[in-house]
C-alpha positions in Angstrom: -17.9 -7.6 -1.8 -15.4 -9.3 -4.1 -13.3 -7.5 -6.6 -11.1 -9.3 -9.1 -7.7 -7.5 -9.7 -5.0 -8.4 -12.2 -1.4 -8.6 -11.1 -0.9 -5.2 -12.7 -3.7 -3.8 -10.7 -2.2 -5.1 -7.4 1.2 -3.8 -8.4 -0.2 -0.3 -9.0 -2.2 -0.3 -5.8 0.9 -1.4 -3.7 3.0 1.2 -5.5 0.4 3.9 -4.8 0.2 3.0 -1.1 4.0 3.0 -0.9 4.1 6.5 -2.3 1.3 7.7 -0.1 3.1 6.4 3.1 6.4 7.8 2.0 5.0 11.3 1.3 2.7 11.7 4.3 3.1 15.2 5.7 2.7 13.9 9.2 5.5 11.3 8.8 7.8 11.3 11.8 5.5 13.5 13.9 4.2 12.5 17.3 0.7 12.1 15.8 0.9 10.3 12.5 -1.8 10.6 9.8 -4.8 8.6 10.9 -4.9 6.8 7.6 -1.3 5.6 7.7 -1.9 2.5 9.8 -4.8 1.5 7.6 -2.8 2.2 4.4 0.2 0.2 5.7 -2.1 -2.8 6.6 -3.8 -2.7 3.3 -0.4 -2.5 1.5 0.7 -5.6 3.3 -2.5 -7.5 2.5 -2.3 -6.6 -1.2 1.5 -7.3 -1.4 0.8 -10.8 0.0 -1.6 -11.4 -2.9 0.9 -10.5 -5.6 3.2 -13.1 -7.1 6.9 -12.4 -6.4 8.5 -10.3 -9.1 11.8 -8.4 -9.7 10.2 -4.9 -9.6 8.6 -5.3 -6.2 
């Protein structure tokens, strides 16, 4: 499946994932949220697709 996303779409998704990871209730616990690793990996993949900007 292919999805075309604008730069603004990518920025919003990266921003949302950043917020999700920062506010996870299991943050810092011995057993982190099972989705955190997947979210972090997706955030990195999406961030790599974005052109560099000042508000990154």
